[in-house]
C-alpha positions in Angstrom: -114.8 72.4 -56.1 -111.7 71.2 -54.3 -112.8 67.7 -53.3 -114.4 65.1 -55.7 -117.6 63.8 -54.2 -117.5 60.6 -56.2 -114.1 59.8 -54.8 -115.3 60.5 -51.3 -118.2 58.1 -51.8 -115.7 55.4 -52.6 -114.1 55.9 -49.2 -117.0 54.2 -47.6 -115.6 50.9 -49.0 -112.2 51.7 -47.5 -113.3 51.8 -43.9 -114.9 55.2 -43.2 -118.4 53.8 -42.9 -121.6 55.6 -43.9 -121.5 58.2 -41.2 -117.9 58.9 -41.8 -118.4 59.3 -45.5 -121.4 61.6 -44.9 -119.4 63.8 -42.6 -116.5 64.1 -45.1 -118.9 64.9 -47.9 -120.6 67.5 -45.8 -117.2 69.1 -45.1 -116.4 69.1 -48.8 -119.7 70.7 -49.7 -119.1 73.4 -47.0 -115.7 74.0 -48.5 -117.2 74.6 -51.9 -119.9 76.9 -50.5 -117.3 78.8 -48.4 -115.2 79.5 -51.5 -112.0 77.8 -50.3 -109.4 75.8 -52.0 -107.4 76.1 -55.2 -109.2 78.3 -57.7 -111.5 80.0 -55.2 -112.8 83.2 -56.6 -112.7 86.5 -54.7 -115.6 87.1 -52.3 -117.8 90.1 -52.9 -116.0 93.1 -51.7 -112.6 91.5 -51.7 -109.5 93.2 -53.0 -107.4 91.3 -55.5 -103.7 91.6 -54.5 -102.0 89.3 -57.0 -103.2 88.0 -60.4 -99.9 87.2 -62.1 -99.5 90.6 -63.7 -96.6 93.0 -63.4 -99.0 95.9 -63.2 -100.7 94.6 -60.0 -97.4 93.5 -58.4 -96.1 97.1 -58.7 -99.4 98.7 -57.8 -100.2 96.7 -54.7 -96.8 95.6 -53.3 -93.4 97.0 -52.3 -90.4 95.7 -50.4 -90.4 95.4 -46.7 -87.5 97.5 -45.7 -86.6 95.8 -42.5 -83.2 95.5 -40.8 -82.1 92.8 -43.3 -83.3 94.5 -46.5 -80.7 94.4 -49.3 -82.7 94.9 -52.5 -84.1 98.0 -54.3 -87.2 99.0 -56.2 -88.6 98.2 -58.6 -89.4 94.7 -57.2 -87.0 92.1 -58.7 -89.4 89.2 -58.3 -90.2 87.8 -61.8 -93.4 87.3 -63.7 -93.2 83.8 -65.2 -95.5 81.3 -67.0 -97.8 79.3 -64.7 -96.2 75.8 -64.4 -99.6 74.1 -64.3 -102.2 76.2 -66.0 -102.4 78.9 -68.5 -101.4 82.4 -67.6 -98.6 84.0 -65.6 -97.7 84.0 -61.9 -95.2 85.7 -59.6 -91.9 84.0 -58.7 -90.0 84.7 -55.5 -86.7 85.3 -57.4 -84.4 88.0 -56.1 -80.6 87.5 -56.2 -79.9 89.1 -52.8 -81.9 86.3 -51.1 -79.8 83.5 -52.6 -78.7 81.0 -49.9 -81.7 81.5 -47.7 -81.1 85.1 -46.7 -84.5 85.9 -45.3 -85.6 89.5 -44.8 -83.4 90.7 -47.7 -86.1 90.8 -50.4 -89.5 90.1 -48.9 -92.5 91.9 -50.4 -95.4 93.4 -48.5 -98.7 95.0 -49.5 -98.7 98.8 -49.4 -102.0 98.6 -47.6 -102.1 97.5 -44.0 -104.8 95.3 -42.4 -106.3 94.3 -39.1 -109.0 91.7 -39.3 -109.5 89.9 -42.7 -110.4 86.9 -44.8 -107.5 85.9 -47.1 -106.9 83.5 -50.0 -103.4 82.6 -51.2 -102.3 80.1 -53.8 -98.6 78.9 -53.9 -96.6 76.4 -55.9 -93.2 75.1 -54.6 -91.0 74.1 -57.6 -88.1 72.3 -56.0 -87.4 70.0 -53.0 -86.9 72.1 -49.8 -88.4 75.2 -51.3 -89.1 77.8 -48.6 -91.2 80.9 -48.4 -93.9 82.1 -46.0 -97.2 84.0 -45.8 -97.0 86.7 -43.0 -100.3 88.0 -41.6 -99.9 91.6 -40.6 -96.2 91.3 -41.5 -96.0 89.5 -38.1 -97.3 86.0 -37.9 -96.0 83.4 -40.4 -97.9 80.6 -42.0 -95.1 78.5 -43.2 -94.5 77.4 -46.8 -91.8 74.8 -46.8 -91.5 71.6 -48.7 -90.4 68.6 -46.8 -90.8 70.0 -43.2 -93.5 68.3 -41.1 -92.6 69.9 -37.8 -94.0 72.9 -36.0 -91.8 74.9 -38.3 -93.2 73.2 -41.4 -95.7 73.4 -44.2 -99.0 74.9 -43.1 -98.0 75.5 -39.5 -98.7 78.7 -37.7 -95.0 78.8 -37.2 -93.7 77.4 -33.9 -97.3 77.5 -32.6 -98.9 74.4 -34.2 -97.9 71.1 -35.8 -97.7 71.2 -39.6 -100.8 69.7 -41.4 -98.4 68.3 -43.9 -100.8 65.5 -45.0 -102.8 68.2 -46.8 -100.0 69.4 -48.9 -100.3 68.4 -52.6 -96.5 68.3 -53.2 -94.0 69.9 -55.6 -95.1 71.6 -58.8 -98.8 71.6 -57.7 -100.9 74.5 -56.7 -101.8 74.7 -53.0 -104.1 77.1 -51.2 -104.4 78.8 -47.8 -107.8 80.3 -46.8 -107.6 82.3 -43.7 -109.7 84.2 -41.3 -107.5 86.4 -39.1 -108.4 88.5 -36.1 -105.8 90.9 -34.8 -104.7 91.1 -31.2 -106.8 93.4 -29.0 -105.4 96.0 -26.6 -106.6 98.0 -23.6 -104.6 100.9 -22.2 -101.7 99.9 -24.4 -101.6 96.3 -23.1 -102.5 93.2 -25.1 -105.7 91.6 -23.6 -106.6 89.2 -26.5 -104.1 87.4 -28.6 -104.3 87.3 -32.4 -106.5 84.4 -33.7 -106.5 82.5 -37.0 -108.5 79.8 -38.6 -106.9 78.2 -41.7 -108.1 75.9 -44.5 -105.3 74.1 -46.3 -106.4 73.0 -49.8 -110.0 73.2 -48.8 -109.7 71.2 -45.5 -109.7 72.9 -42.1 -106.2 72.7 -40.6 -106.4 75.2 -37.7 -109.4 76.5 -35.8 -109.4 79.6 -33.6 -105.7 79.2 -33.1 -104.2 81.8 -30.7 -100.8 83.2 -31.8 -98.5 84.1 -28.9 -95.7 86.0 -30.5 -93.6 86.9 -33.6 -90.9 84.3 -34.3 -87.7 84.7 -36.2 -86.2 87.9 -34.8 -86.1 91.4 -36.1 -85.6 90.4 -39.8 -88.8 88.4 -39.7 -91.4 91.3 -39.5 -93.1 93.8 -37.3 -92.4 93.3 -33.6 -89.9 90.5 -34.3 -87.2 92.4 -32.4 -89.5 93.7 -29.7 -88.9 91.8 -26.5 -87.9 88.7 -28.4 -91.0 88.8 -30.4 -93.3 88.9 -27.4 -93.8 92.7 -27.5 -96.8 92.8 -29.8 -97.9 96.3 -30.6 -101.3 97.7 -31.5 -100.6 98.5 -35.1 -101.9 97.0 -38.4 -99.6 95.5 -40.9 -99.5 94.4 -44.6 -99.6 90.9 -46.0 -96.0 89.8 -46.6 -94.6 87.1 -48.8 -91.1 85.8 -47.9 -88.2 85.5 -50.3 -85.5 83.0 -49.3 -83.8 82.4 -52.6 -86.1 79.5 -53.5 -88.4 79.1 -56.5 -91.8 79.4 -55.0 -94.6 80.9 -57.1 -97.8 82.8 -56.1 -101.1 83.6 -57.8 -104.7 84.3 -57.0 -104.2 86.3 -53.8 -107.2 88.3 -52.5 -108.2 89.7 -49.2 -111.4 91.0 -47.7 -111.3 93.3 -44.6 -113.4 92.3 -41.7 -114.4 93.7 -38.3 -114.6 90.8 -35.9 -116.1 92.0 -32.7 -116.0 88.6 -31.0 -112.9 86.5 -30.6 -113.9 84.0 -33.2 -112.3 83.3 -36.6 -114.5 80.4 -37.7 -115.7 80.7 -41.4 -119.3 81.7 -41.8 -121.6 80.4 -44.4 
């Protein structure tokens, strides 16, 4: 469980009051039941995309060969020891990205997705460490130490403020739990924007957040160079992890495909 109930009970003495404490405890219990937070196990029917092994990295992932691509297969990202727990994890280390050259060595799943439930764990090792989790290789959920702006940690980039207060800090495992619904189209035109709900370290950070466009230009992902990122197309995309020459590590990534008929990405019990 991500949140310690005993610690939450003590909050009553620090000004939350009984009702406030109960609400926080209920939220924590829901988080545990919903399977969110660091260490969350894959839901039934989910596909494990990253478990810290070289085998799964090569099996499930490849480079995104966008306009800024400079690397070559096999994937140059490293398998290294987990800095916190036992086991191994994947490190965003590719020489061509040194100096923050985004788009040169990003990796993307070989499989493409529309609607889904996603779990990602990441650990930023150094101050200012930068990466990013791209839904459908379009919409970035930022991973960036030290940035509390709409371009910062946990933000739906340039669309929401950063829920930076939920970040555990350097050399600690953090988690994103996401329900994503792809944009909907009729006669080739977008009629419903993409939606996302996100839990950051077991706490809800964004709820049914509409995503307007792709940010960052053509090197950022699918449709980034299409009408300045506003020309969203009706195509699925893979999950992408960004490499910017920083030491950011990933583990325990899994995804479950959904078919969300209604424009609602709230987590269900």
